[in-house]
DSSP file (Angstrom, degrees, kcal/mol; ACC not computed):
  #  RESIDUE AA STRUCTURE BP1 BP2  ACC     N-H-->O    O-->H-N    N-H-->O    O-->H-N    TCO  KAPPA ALPHA  PHI   PSI    X-CA   Y-CA   Z-CA
    1    1 A M              0   0    0      0, 0.0     2,-0.3     0, 0.0    53,-0.1   0.000 360.0 360.0 360.0 138.4   41.6  -11.2  -89.1
    2    2 A T        -     0   0    0      1,-0.1     2,-0.2    51,-0.0    51,-0.1  -0.559 360.0-130.9 -77.1 136.1   42.4  -10.4  -85.5
    3    3 A T     >  -     0   0    0     -2,-0.3     4,-1.8     1,-0.1     5,-0.2  -0.485  18.0-116.5 -84.2 159.7   41.6  -13.1  -83.0
    4    4 A R  H  > S+     0   0    0      1,-0.2     4,-2.4     2,-0.2     5,-0.2   0.902 116.5  54.2 -57.4 -43.2   39.6  -12.5  -79.8
    5    5 A Q  H  > S+     0   0    0      1,-0.2     4,-2.7     2,-0.2    -1,-0.2   0.871 104.4  53.7 -64.4 -37.5   42.7  -13.5  -77.8
    6    6 A E  H  > S+     0   0    0      2,-0.2     4,-2.2     1,-0.2    -1,-0.2   0.906 110.7  47.0 -62.9 -40.8   44.9  -10.9  -79.5
    7    7 A K  H  X S+     0   0    0     -4,-1.8     4,-2.4     2,-0.2    -2,-0.2   0.919 112.5  49.2 -66.9 -43.2   42.4   -8.2  -78.7
    8    8 A I  H  X S+     0   0    0     -4,-2.4     4,-2.7     1,-0.2     5,-0.2   0.923 111.0  50.0 -61.7 -44.7   42.2   -9.3  -75.0
    9    9 A T  H  X S+     0   0    0     -4,-2.7     4,-2.4     1,-0.2     5,-0.2   0.918 111.2  48.5 -61.0 -45.0   46.0   -9.4  -74.7
   10   10 A Y  H  X S+     0   0    0     -4,-2.2     4,-2.6    -5,-0.2    -1,-0.2   0.936 112.7  48.3 -60.7 -46.4   46.3   -5.9  -76.2
   11   11 A I  H  X S+     0   0    0     -4,-2.4     4,-2.8     2,-0.2     5,-0.2   0.925 112.5  47.4 -62.5 -47.0   43.6   -4.6  -73.8
   12   12 A Y  H  X S+     0   0    0     -4,-2.7     4,-2.5     1,-0.2    -1,-0.2   0.925 114.1  47.4 -61.5 -44.7   45.1   -6.1  -70.7
   13   13 A D  H  X S+     0   0    0     -4,-2.4     4,-2.1    -5,-0.2    -2,-0.2   0.907 113.0  49.1 -62.9 -41.5   48.6   -4.9  -71.6
   14   14 A H  H  X S+     0   0    0     -4,-2.6     4,-2.6    -5,-0.2     5,-0.3   0.936 112.4  47.0 -64.3 -47.1   47.3   -1.4  -72.3
   15   15 A K  H  X S+     0   0    0     -4,-2.8     4,-2.7     1,-0.2    -2,-0.2   0.924 112.4  50.2 -60.5 -44.5   45.3   -1.2  -69.0
   16   16 A R  H  < S+     0   0    0     -4,-2.5    -1,-0.2    -5,-0.2    -2,-0.2   0.875 113.6  46.4 -61.8 -38.3   48.3   -2.5  -67.1
   17   17 A K  H  < S+     0   0    0     -4,-2.1    -2,-0.2    -5,-0.2    -1,-0.2   0.909 121.9  33.9 -71.0 -43.8   50.6    0.1  -68.7
   18   18 A I  H  < S-     0   0    0     -4,-2.6    -2,-0.2    -5,-0.1    -3,-0.2   0.931  88.1-172.1 -81.8 -49.0   48.2    3.1  -68.3
   19   19 A G     <  -     0   0    0     -4,-2.7    48,-0.2    -5,-0.3     7,-0.2   0.031  46.6 -35.8  72.7 171.1   46.5    2.3  -64.9
   20   20 A C     >  -     0   0    0      5,-2.5     4,-1.5     1,-0.2    48,-0.3  -0.439  51.3-141.5 -64.5 131.0   43.6    4.3  -63.5
   21   21 A E  T  4 S+     0   0    0     46,-2.6    -1,-0.2    -2,-0.2    47,-0.1   0.627  98.4  41.2 -71.2 -11.8   44.0    8.0  -64.3
   22   22 A E  T  4 S+     0   0    0     45,-0.2    -1,-0.2     3,-0.1    46,-0.1   0.870 133.1  12.3 -98.5 -54.3   42.7    8.8  -60.8
   23   23 A C  T  4 S-     0   0    0      2,-0.1    -2,-0.1     0, 0.0    45,-0.1   0.487  90.0-128.8-109.2  -4.5   44.3    6.4  -58.3
   24   24 A K     <  +     0   0    0     -4,-1.5    -3,-0.1     1,-0.2    44,-0.0   0.493  48.5 157.4  72.2   6.2   47.0    4.8  -60.5
   25   25 A T        -     0   0    0      1,-0.1    -5,-2.5    -6,-0.1    -1,-0.2  -0.342  27.4-161.8 -59.8 146.7   46.1    1.2  -59.8
   26   26 A R        +     0   0    0     -7,-0.2    -1,-0.1    -8,-0.0    -7,-0.1   0.115  44.0 126.7-120.9  19.6   47.3   -1.1  -62.5
   27   27 A D    >>  -     0   0    0      1,-0.2     3,-1.9     3,-0.1     4,-0.5  -0.703  45.8-158.4 -81.0 107.3   45.2   -4.2  -62.0
   28   28 A P  T 34 S+     0   0    0      0, 0.0     3,-0.5     0, 0.0    -1,-0.2   0.725  85.5  69.1 -62.4 -20.1   43.6   -4.8  -65.4
   29   29 A D  T 34 S+     0   0    0      1,-0.2    -2,-0.0    -3,-0.0   -17,-0.0   0.726 109.5  33.6 -71.3 -19.7   40.9   -6.9  -63.9
   30   30 A I  T <4 S+     0   0    0     -3,-1.9    40,-1.9     2,-0.0     2,-0.3   0.325  98.7 101.1-115.3   6.6   39.4   -3.8  -62.2
   31   31 A L  E  <  -A   69   0A   0     -4,-0.5     2,-0.3    -3,-0.5    38,-0.3  -0.725  48.1-176.7 -96.0 144.1   40.2   -1.3  -64.9
   32   32 A E  E     -A   68   0A   0     36,-3.4    36,-2.7    -2,-0.3     2,-0.5  -0.911  27.1-113.2-135.0 158.7   37.6   -0.1  -67.4
   33   33 A Y  E     -A   67   0A   0     -2,-0.3     2,-0.5    34,-0.2    34,-0.2  -0.822  25.5-163.9 -95.2 132.3   37.5    2.2  -70.4
   34   34 A H  E     -A   66   0A   0     32,-2.9    32,-2.4    -2,-0.5     2,-0.4  -0.970  19.7-130.5-117.2 119.1   35.5    5.4  -70.1
   35   35 A H  E     -A   65   0A   0     -2,-0.5     3,-0.3    30,-0.2    30,-0.2  -0.542  11.7-155.0 -68.9 124.5   34.6    7.3  -73.3
   36   36 A I  S    S+     0   0    0     28,-2.3     2,-0.6    -2,-0.4    -1,-0.2   0.923  89.0  30.6 -68.4 -45.8   35.5   10.9  -72.8
   37   37 A L  S >  S-     0   0    0     27,-0.6     3,-2.1     1,-0.1     4,-0.4  -0.922  74.9-160.7-116.7 104.2   33.0   12.1  -75.4
   38   38 A E  G >  S+     0   0    0     -2,-0.6     3,-1.5     1,-0.3    -1,-0.1   0.812  86.6  63.2 -55.5 -35.1   30.0    9.8  -75.4
   39   39 A H  G 3  S+     0   0    0      1,-0.3    -1,-0.3    -3,-0.1    -3,-0.0   0.641  98.4  56.2 -70.3 -11.8   28.8   10.9  -78.8
   40   40 A T  G <  S+     0   0    0     -3,-2.1    -1,-0.3    24,-0.1     2,-0.2   0.501  81.4 117.7 -92.5  -4.6   32.1    9.6  -80.5
   41   41 A K    <   +     0   0    0     -3,-1.5     3,-0.1    -4,-0.4    20,-0.0  -0.448  36.6 178.0 -70.8 126.8   31.6    6.1  -79.1
   42   42 A I        -     0   0    0      1,-0.4     2,-0.3    -2,-0.2    -1,-0.2   0.836  68.6 -28.7 -89.6 -44.4   31.1    3.4  -81.7
   43   43 A A  S    S-     0   0    0     18,-0.0    -1,-0.4     0, 0.0     2,-0.2  -0.979  72.9 -79.7-163.2 163.2   30.8    0.5  -79.2
   44   44 A N     >  -     0   0    0     -2,-0.3     4,-1.6     1,-0.1     3,-0.2  -0.503  41.5-125.6 -66.4 142.7   31.9   -0.6  -75.8
   45   45 A I  H  > S+     0   0    0      1,-0.2     4,-1.1     2,-0.2     3,-0.3   0.909 111.0  55.3 -58.3 -42.1   35.5   -2.0  -75.8
   46   46 A S  H  > S+     0   0    0      1,-0.2     4,-0.8     2,-0.2     3,-0.3   0.867 107.1  49.8 -61.2 -36.2   34.3   -5.2  -74.3
   47   47 A D  H  > S+     0   0    0     -3,-0.2     4,-1.5     1,-0.2    -1,-0.2   0.810 104.5  59.3 -70.4 -29.0   31.7   -5.7  -77.1
   48   48 A M  H  <>S+     0   0    0     -4,-1.6     5,-0.6    -3,-0.3    -1,-0.2   0.762  95.5  64.1 -71.3 -24.0   34.4   -5.0  -79.6
   49   49 A V  H  <5S+     0   0    0     -4,-1.1    -1,-0.2    -3,-0.3    -2,-0.2   0.918 115.7  27.8 -64.9 -42.8   36.4   -8.0  -78.3
   50   50 A T  H  <5S+     0   0    0     -4,-0.8    -2,-0.2    -3,-0.2    -1,-0.2   0.606 111.8  83.4 -95.2 -12.9   33.8  -10.5  -79.3
   51   51 A G  T  <5S-     0   0    0     -4,-1.5     2,-1.5    -5,-0.1    -3,-0.1  -0.136 100.8 -82.4 -84.5-176.9   32.3   -8.5  -82.2
   52   52 A P  T   5S+     0   0    0      0, 0.0     2,-0.3     0, 0.0    -1,-0.1  -0.202  85.4 124.7 -82.5  46.9   33.4   -8.2  -85.8
   53   53 A Y      < -     0   0    0     -2,-1.5     2,-0.1    -5,-0.6   -51,-0.0  -0.819  54.8-131.4-110.4 146.3   36.1   -5.6  -85.1
   54   54 A T     >  -     0   0    0     -2,-0.3     4,-2.0     1,-0.1     5,-0.1  -0.398  31.3-105.8 -84.4 168.5   39.8   -5.7  -85.9
   55   55 A L  H  > S+     0   0    0      1,-0.2     4,-2.7     2,-0.2     5,-0.2   0.885 123.6  56.2 -60.6 -38.4   42.5   -4.9  -83.4
   56   56 A E  H  > S+     0   0    0      2,-0.2     4,-2.4     1,-0.2    -1,-0.2   0.891 104.9  51.7 -61.8 -39.9   43.0   -1.6  -85.2
   57   57 A D  H  > S+     0   0    0      2,-0.2     4,-2.0     1,-0.2    -1,-0.2   0.927 110.7  48.4 -60.0 -45.0   39.3   -0.8  -84.6
   58   58 A V  H  X S+     0   0    0     -4,-2.0     4,-2.6     1,-0.2    -2,-0.2   0.923 110.8  50.2 -62.0 -45.5   39.7   -1.5  -80.9
   59   59 A I  H  X S+     0   0    0     -4,-2.7     4,-1.7     1,-0.2    -1,-0.2   0.907 109.6  51.0 -61.6 -42.4   42.8    0.7  -80.7
   60   60 A Q  H  < S+     0   0    0     -4,-2.4     4,-0.3     1,-0.2    -1,-0.2   0.884 111.9  47.3 -62.8 -37.9   41.0    3.6  -82.4
   61   61 A E  H >< S+     0   0    0     -4,-2.0     3,-1.5     1,-0.2    -2,-0.2   0.888 107.7  55.6 -71.1 -38.4   38.2    3.2  -79.9
   62   62 A I  H >< S+     0   0    0     -4,-2.6     3,-2.1     1,-0.3    -1,-0.2   0.840  96.9  65.2 -61.0 -33.8   40.5    3.1  -77.0
   63   63 A Q  T 3< S+     0   0    0     -4,-1.7    -1,-0.3     1,-0.3    -2,-0.2   0.680  97.3  56.2 -64.1 -16.1   42.1    6.4  -78.1
   64   64 A K  T <  S+     0   0    0     -3,-1.5   -28,-2.3    -4,-0.3   -27,-0.6   0.354 105.1  72.1 -91.6   4.3   38.7    8.0  -77.3
   65   65 A C  E <   -A   35   0A   0     -3,-2.1     2,-0.3   -30,-0.2   -30,-0.2  -0.711  65.1-141.7-121.8 163.7   38.8    6.7  -73.8
   66   66 A M  E     -A   34   0A   0    -32,-2.4   -32,-2.9    -2,-0.2     2,-0.5  -0.912  29.9-119.0-116.2 153.9   40.4    7.2  -70.4
   67   67 A V  E     +A   33   0A   0     -2,-0.3   -46,-2.6   -48,-0.2     2,-0.3  -0.819  39.6 168.1 -95.8 127.9   41.3    4.2  -68.2
   68   68 A L  E     -A   32   0A   0    -36,-2.7   -36,-3.4    -2,-0.5   -48,-0.1  -0.981  36.7-112.9-135.9 147.7   39.6    4.2  -64.8
   69   69 A C  E  >  -A   31   0A   0     -2,-0.3     4,-2.6   -38,-0.3   -38,-0.2  -0.355  44.8-100.6 -69.3 164.1   39.2    1.6  -62.0
   70   70 A S  H  > S+     0   0    0    -40,-1.9     4,-2.2     1,-0.2     5,-0.2   0.853 122.4  51.4 -59.8 -35.6   35.7    0.4  -61.5
   71   71 A S  H  > S+     0   0    0      2,-0.2     4,-2.3     1,-0.2    -1,-0.2   0.944 113.7  42.2 -66.3 -47.8   35.1    2.7  -58.5
   72   72 A H  H  > S+     0   0    0      2,-0.2     4,-2.4     1,-0.2    -2,-0.2   0.828 112.4  55.4 -69.9 -30.4   36.3    5.9  -60.3
   73   73 A H  H  X S+     0   0    0     -4,-2.6     4,-2.1     2,-0.2    -1,-0.2   0.941 109.9  45.5 -65.2 -46.6   34.4    4.9  -63.4
   74   74 A A  H  X S+     0   0    0     -4,-2.2     4,-2.3    -5,-0.2    -2,-0.2   0.911 112.9  51.2 -62.0 -42.0   31.2    4.6  -61.5
   75   75 A K  H  X S+     0   0    0     -4,-2.3     4,-2.5     1,-0.2    -1,-0.2   0.906 107.7  52.9 -61.7 -41.8   31.9    7.9  -59.7
   76   76 A R  H  X S+     0   0    0     -4,-2.4     4,-2.2     1,-0.2    -1,-0.2   0.908 110.0  48.0 -60.8 -42.7   32.6    9.6  -63.0
   77   77 A H  H  X S+     0   0    0     -4,-2.1     4,-2.3     2,-0.2    -1,-0.2   0.883 110.3  51.5 -67.3 -37.7   29.2    8.5  -64.3
   78   78 A R  H  X S+     0   0    0     -4,-2.3     4,-2.4     2,-0.2    -2,-0.2   0.918 110.5  49.3 -63.3 -42.1   27.4    9.6  -61.2
   79   79 A E  H  X S+     0   0    0     -4,-2.5     4,-2.5     2,-0.2    -2,-0.2   0.909 111.3  48.8 -62.9 -42.4   29.1   13.1  -61.5
   80   80 A Q  H  X S+     0   0    0     -4,-2.2     4,-2.3     2,-0.2    -1,-0.2   0.895 111.0  50.3 -64.8 -39.9   28.0   13.3  -65.2
   81   81 A E  H  X S+     0   0    0     -4,-2.3     4,-2.6     2,-0.2    -2,-0.2   0.913 111.3  48.7 -64.0 -42.6   24.4   12.3  -64.3
   82   82 A L  H  X S+     0   0    0     -4,-2.4     4,-2.8     2,-0.2     5,-0.2   0.920 111.0  49.9 -63.5 -44.4   24.3   14.9  -61.6
   83   83 A E  H  X S+     0   0    0     -4,-2.5     4,-2.4     1,-0.2    -1,-0.2   0.905 111.7  49.3 -60.3 -41.4   25.7   17.6  -64.0
   84   84 A W  H  X S+     0   0    0     -4,-2.3     4,-1.9     2,-0.2    -2,-0.2   0.931 112.8  46.6 -64.3 -45.7   23.0   16.6  -66.5
   85   85 A R  H  X S+     0   0    0     -4,-2.6     4,-1.2     1,-0.2    -2,-0.2   0.902 113.6  47.8 -65.3 -40.5   20.2   16.8  -63.9
   86   86 A L  H  X S+     0   0    0     -4,-2.8     4,-0.6     1,-0.2     3,-0.3   0.901 112.7  49.1 -66.3 -39.7   21.4   20.1  -62.6
   87   87 A G  H >< S+     0   0    0     -4,-2.4     3,-0.6    -5,-0.2    -1,-0.2   0.835 106.9  56.2 -66.8 -32.5   21.7   21.5  -66.1
   88   88 A K  H 3< S+     0   0    0     -4,-1.9    -1,-0.2     1,-0.2    -2,-0.2   0.802 101.9  57.1 -69.4 -29.7   18.3   20.3  -67.0
   89   89 A D  H 3<        0   0    0     -4,-1.2    -1,-0.2    -3,-0.3    -2,-0.2   0.668 360.0 360.0 -76.1 -16.9   16.7   22.2  -64.0
   90   90 A E    <<        0   0    0     -4,-0.6    -1,-0.2    -3,-0.6    -2,-0.1   0.484 360.0 360.0 -76.6 360.0   18.1   25.5  -65.2
């Protein structure tokens, strides 16, 4: 069974290696995973760290994501919300 610390270490190393896809910052403390296709999401990566998931489960979920800093992640969600609202008005 994968320990919580092993999952945290993998996630921090992965974030540091990839960095934000928009601004390239590599500080894992401000980097987040953004699911590219929301309907493929099993769980938030942070929930998978403490939940009954293996490291392999976490890695598979990360493959569905892009890494963004917290600012760009929030901006991405605002853009998606705006697109949804505009599409709904049509």
